[in-house]
N, C-alpha and C positions, 0 to 999 in steps of 0.2 A: 505496501499501501503503499510506504515510502517513496518506496522510487515510484511510483506512477503517478504522484502528488509534486515534484521533484521534475519530470517527464514533464507533465501536462503547464505546470509552472512556466518552466523555459521556452514552450510550444508561445505561451500566451506571451511574452514576454519578445520574444520575438516577434510572433506577429503586433505586439505595438509598437515596437521598432520599424518595422518594416511600413507598417501604415505611418507614420510620420516620415519615415525617410520618402515614401509616396508622394505624399502630402506636397513636404520640401521642394519635392524637382517642379510643381504645380505654381500658381501663382497664389493660394491662401493663403501660406505664409509670405510672401515679400516683403512687410515692412516688420516682420518682426524676425528677433535673433533665435537660434538654433534654441540656446539656454531658455528664449521664454515660450518657444513653442511647448517645449515637455516641463514648464512650468505646472506648478498647481493653485488652484486660490490660494493655500498659506503659505507662497514663496511672496517672502517682502518685494515688493511694486507690486505682484497680482490683484485686481481687485474681484470683491465675491462674482460668479456668472447669472445672469436673470434667473428666476426660473422658469420650468418649461411652458412653453408655446407663448413664450415670452421671449424681448429682442430686443435691446437698442444697438441702436444702430450710427455711425459714428461718418461722417461729411464733413471733409476738408478741400473747400476748393481748392486751394494751394499752401499745401505744408512747404516748399520750397522757396523763400523773396529772393530774388536777387536784388542789389536797391541799388547797383550801375556802381557812383562812383560818389566817396565823402571823406572829405577834411581827417587828414588824420588828429589823432587827439577829440575829435570829434565826435559827440554821441550823437544815436542814431535810437527808433525806436519804430512798430512794425505790431499791430493786432493781425493774429489769423482767429478765423471764424471757427467754430464748433459746431456744427449744428447736429441734433440728435431725430434721424427721421425711420426713430424705429417706437415701438408701442408702451416700450420700457424704460425708465428713467435712466441718463448716459451717467456712467459717474468718471473723474477725471482727478487723476492724480500725479503730478510735479516729481519725477527720477529726476537724476541727474543734468546738468547743465554746466555750458561754459561761460553763459551769460545769465544779466539779471531775466528772471520769464518771473510772470505773475498770471495767475489763473482768476481774473474777475479778484483780482486782492484775497483775496483765501487760498490755504495751501491743498485744499481738497474739496470740488466741485461739484455737484449733482445735477445735469441738465435735463428736464422735465420733455417730452416725448413730444415734437416741435419745436421746441426754443433752442436757442442757441447760447453761446457761454462764448467769452474774447480771451483769449491767452495773448497778451504783451510779450514780445520781446524788448529788450531793453541791452545796444548793449555800446562800447568805447572802444575805437578802432585806435590802439595802444602798439598792435604792432610796427618791427619796422620793417614786413615788409611789405610790398603789393597787395597780394593779392590776402582777402580775407573772407573768415568763415569759423560761425558757430553754429553749436546745436544746443533744441533742448528738447528732452525724451517727457513723453505724457502716457501714462502707462491708465487704461482704460478699462470699461467692463463687457466692451465691445466682441465678443468671439473672433470675429473675423478682424479687428484690428487691437490687441492688446497690449501691443504698444507701437507707437509714435511715433516720428522725432522730428523734428521744427528745425528748420535748416532756416540761417541766412550767411548771404555772401556776397562778395563784390570787391570794388578796388578802393585802396586807399591810394591817398592821393597826397602833394604836396602843393596845395596852391601860392602858400608862402612859405619863400624861404632866404635862409639869412645864411651868406658866406662873407668870410669866415665864419661857423657857428660860434669861434671862441677868439676870446684876445687874449693874449699872454703879456703881462709888463714884466721882466726880467732885468736885472743891476739896478732894483728903484730903492733908493732912499725913503724914508719915514718925514724927511723934509721938504721931499720933492714932488713937483707935478708933470703929472704926462697923461698925452691922449692918445686913442688905437683907433683903428675905423672896423668898423663888416659895412653891409649893404643888405639891405632886404629887398624882396621882388617877391611881387603879387600877379596873378595873370587873371585876376579878379577885379579888380579894379584901373582905369586908365589915371587915377589921380592918387596912389599911397600917400596916409603921412603919418607918421608915427604924432597920435595924440594924446601918449601919458606913458607911464611907465612906473615900475615897482619892482621893488630889489628883495630877493630870495630870506639873505641874510638883514634882520631888518638893524642888529647893534652896528654896523659900517656902510648903512647905507647912506648916510649923510654925507658921505668921504667920496662919492659917482657922481656924475651928473652929463647926461647927454643931451645933445642938440640934433638935427637931423635937417636934412635938405635934399631938395626932388634931384634925382641923377636924371639926364637926357636921356632922349630917348634909344638914339643910335649907342648906347653904354650897354643897353638890357638884353640879358642871353634870351633866346628863343623862347617862343611861346610865354616870356614877360610879358605884360600889359606895359606898366611900372615898378617904379622905385626908389632908394628915399639910400643913402650914404646918414650911417649913422656914428658921429663920433665918441667916447665913452671917456670921459675924461677921471682921473685918480687925482682925489688931491689931497694935500700934506697930511699927516697926521695918523693915520694906519697906522696900527704896531705892526713891528718887525713878526717874520714867519709868514707862513702862504697867505695868499690872495685869495679865498673860497665866497664866490660870488657869482650869482644871478642876477641880471635884468631882464624882468617881461616887460616887452613892450605891446602896448595899446595900439589897433591901428584903427582909420576912418572905414574898414571893409569888415561888411556883418559875417557873421557866423563864420569865422575861422579864427581859430584859437590863438590867443598872445605870440607872437613873435620872442624869440627866448636869448639871449648870446651870456656864454657863461665870461667869466674872467677869470684868470688865472696872474701866476709868477709870484716873486714875491717879496714879500720887505725888508731890508736887509742895511743892515749898519749902515752908518757912512764912512767907516773904517773898513776896509778890506785888507787886508796881510798878503801878501804875495813875496813867494821868492824860492831857494832852493830845498828841497827836505822840510818844507812846510805841508801838514797837512790839514787842507779847512774842513774839512766834515766834524774833526778830531779836537783841533784847534792845540795842534801839537805843533812843535820842530823838533825832529829825533837827530842829534848828535852821534849819536853810536858810544863803542868805548875806543875811548880817546886815552894815548900814550900818556904818560903825565908829562916823561921830558920833552914834545914835542904840543903839548897843546891843541886847542884847535880853533876858529873862526866863521863865522858865520854873520851871512850880508840880508838882510830881509828890508824890505822895504813897508811902510803905511802908508795906502793910499785911501788920503782923507775927500769924499766926493759932496757931493750933493750940493743945494743955494746956498748955503751957511759953511760953506767948506772952509772960508778964510776967516772964520770968528772963531774954529775950531782949536783948542791948544793944546799939545802934549805935554806933560811934567814931566820930570825926574823918574826914570822905573825903579820901581821898589823891586829887589829879587830874595829869591828863597834856593836854594842856601845860595850864601854871603859868597862863595868863590867866585860864584859869575860874575863879570863883567859885561855892563850893558851899558850903551851908549846912545841915543841919538842924534844924528844929523842933522845937519839944515834942510828945514824946509823949501822945495821947488815946487814953484806955479807952473804945473801944465796947463794942456786947453781946457782939461775940463775938470781934471785933480789938482790937490797937493799930494806930493807924496815926500815923504820923510824918513830916511834913512835907518835903521834900527842897527845895529853891530851887538852882536851875542859869543861870547869870549872865554872861554876855559884855560885860562893863561899856563905855559908852561909851569912845572913845579908843584902843579895843586897837587894838592893829599889823594887819597886812594877815598874812591866813594864810589856809592852804584844806586844813580834816581832814576833807573830804568822803568821806573813804572809799576816793576812784578812787585812781589811776595817780600822780596829784599831789599826793598828803597823808592819811597816815595819820590814823583815823579817833580823834577824842578817848577820854578813858575815864575815864571814876571807879570808886574804890575802895574801901568802904565795909567797914572790917573787926569782927566781932562778937565778944563773948566767949565763944560757942558754938564750939569747935574741929571738931568734929562736923557744925558747921553751912558752917563757912566765911566768905568774906567775899563780899558783894553786889557786882556787880561791872555798869557799864551806860554804852556804848557813845556816844559823842555824836559827832556828824555837822556839821559848819558848815562857816563859810568867812568871812571878812570884807574886807569892800571898801569902798574910795570911793565 
């Protein structure tokens, strides 16, 4: 008897699989995955079937919507009409979606016979690609269409272009003013104008100003109708360090996102140190191991930049250890900097020491005071050892 039951069960399973497989070859399950075709009403996402003799029937005129072209970063909306032409209430439930989807503002919806419901998809074209596609999946209790996929797709365009998209200010000091340029083009208007702007980093917004003027028609790229040259000015007073700012420009063209330009670069000290064996990143000059009978000597230069370079004075260096001999030379005015020679010497006959900056000896240090309290002191580390 047990063997007969096993054989009967196997035959039933095989028959069921054959029926599903046969149906799968037809169009009956053309809108549903194989997993959904085999699912039971208890499977997550599936809805209870109608009683015998009753049946909801879903009709969608167009489950696929092609929006054509839309602006990058813009938001679109489309409503699909879901009509029940059956004789039993149609149940709808939102499943997975790659965009914002509303079912008449309800999570689950019941559509009475002869009535319709709206399913609205909302999306934002944030992709960097040209082609755009998003889907929303709806479960129903219509046995013909237990799962429906609504699709929106189209082309994403940049009708407004910023070129270059970034302005970089390098070798800028905190007391300097500098300007950089970019251009904004559009294919939507014959008279593009910048009507306002905002800065993403509000803390430093006051240090940035912009002005714009129209570009002549013969300087426009193909397919662009008008454009502006935008001048971004960095005002004095930015703190030392990396410049991190993004400026959003509002235009007189409707239905397009703000044009954006990133501002990068670095605000450095008005005093730069240059010379052989000087490590700018770590702020150290490496003299290596020195023979005490010979000693050694290095020459660096302190380059004073910025609008107030002639007002900055360097005072007598302070050194540690005391065996270092450090002297400042006479300032030399060049085209846009004041160069001050700096001599660092380990005299012959110095005692054996280790200042290599390792576990056996800390690095030496040179401190050069300035007459500008807001500027502070110039500091250099010196690594060296003296041996026989």
